[in-house]
N, C-alpha and C positions, 0 to 999 in steps of 0.2 A: 485666353480665347484659345479656341480647340482649331478654327479654320485658317487656311493658309491666307497670309497677308499679301495684297497685291504687290508686286513691283514693275514698275515701268521705267523702259529703259529706251532712250532714243538717242540715236547717234548720229552727230553731225560729220557726214563725210567729207566735208570742207575743213573739219577741226583735227582730222587725220591727217592732213597733208602736213603740217609743221610738224608735227611729232615724228614723221619719216623723214625729213628734212632733218631734223636735230640729231635724230640717231644715225645717218648717213654721214653729217658732218662730224659727229663725234669718235666715228670709225676712221675716216678720213685723216680727223687731227691725230688720233692712235698711231695710225699708219705711217703719217709724215713726220711725226715728232720722234716718236720712239722708236719705228723700224723693227717692228717684233718680228722674230723668226720663230716658227712660220708664219708668214702674211696671215692665214686665219687666225691667229692669236689677236689681232686689231680687230677685227670683227667680234671676237668675243668679249674683250677688254672694253671698247665702245659699248657694245652691247650692254655689258656688265654697268656700266659708270650710267647709260639711261636708264636701266631699270633700278639703280639705285636711286637717283634724282627723283624716278617716276615714283614709288612706294616710297620714298623719304617724304617727300613735299605732302603727299595725300595724308601720311602718318601724323605729320606735325601739324599740319594744316584744317583736316577735316575730322578732328577728333570731335566735335559736339555733334556735327552731322552724323557720324557715324554711330556714335553712344545714342541717338535720337533713333536711329533706326533699330538698334538693338533692343533698346528697349520697348517701341513700338512692336517689333514682332515678339516680346514677351508679354505683350499686353499692358504694362505698364505706360498708358497712353498720357498721364497726365507729367510723369516725370519726362516722357518723351518731349512732350509739348516744351517742358522747361530748356531742353537740350537743342530743339530746332530752332527755340527763338535766340538763344545763345549763338547758333549757327548764322543764323541771320543778323543778329547784330554785329557780327565780325565781318561779314560781306559787306554790308551796309557802311561799314566803317571803311573797310579796303574792297572799293565795287573794282578796281582794275585785276585783283587776283580773279576775281568771277569772270570778267570779262575776257580777259588771258588765258582763260583754264585750258587751253589747249596747250599752253608753254609753262603756265605755272604749275600746273597741278598734272600735267601730261594725260589729261582726260578729255574725250571726244564727244562728250556727253551734248546734246543740243539743248537740254534745259541747262540754264545757269544754276548755281546752288542757292541762289537768292528765291529763285522760282521754285525750287525743288522744297525749299524750307516752309515757305508759304503752303505749298500744297500737301507736304506732311502735318504742319498743325492744324490744317484745316480738316485732315483726315482723321489726325487723333480726336480732334473735338467732335466729329462725327461719329467715332466710335465710344465717346464717352456720351453721347445723346445730347450733346449741347449743338443744337442743327443751326442756331442762328451766329454761333461762334463759326461754325463750319462755312455757313455761308458768306458770313463776311470774310474770312480769310481767301475763299476760292473767289470771292469779288475782289478782293484787293488783288491777287494774281491776274486774273482778268485785265483791271484797271492798269496795271504795268505791263503785262504780257498779252496784249490783246488776241495774239495765235493761238493760246494755249488749249488745246483743245481737251485736254484731261480735265481742266478747270471749267470750261464750257459745259462738259458733260456731265461733270457732277452736278452744276448748279442746276443744269436742267432736270437730272435724275431727283434731287431734293424737291423742286419745284412741282415735278409730278407725283411726287410722292405725297406732297401737302396739301394737292388738289381734292376736294370731295371727289369720290366716284360718280360717275356718271348712271342713272338708272338704263 
């Protein structure tokens, strides 16, 4: 596919607060336990531990999600669907990781990873021309997340495109 793929990012600012608290706690713990000299070293070490955990947890737990995105960007939608389905199964098996993603993955995303997997699967089916499957996954997203404006807009678009033109 030659066109750009859409990326929708939505930040939940209430999810940012736990991350800030964790970083401050790490800096204070380093300062109290190790008493580094100069004191600015506590900030560097605490922030380094925070970043290591943040990137490490996402690297370890989001492999299928990221693989699915890479495949979709490359236009390999069938393979992307398989990766997004693997991501969906993981987060269905471990919903607490998704629910507490601000802490477990250090991500402030307003969308859960379950929600993202469903929308990504729907998008890939749409790109493959399987409109019924796309509708089903967008509808499943809305059933689980009734406030999801992306899925609602996609369903409205599909329904409008399927209506016969008015003279």
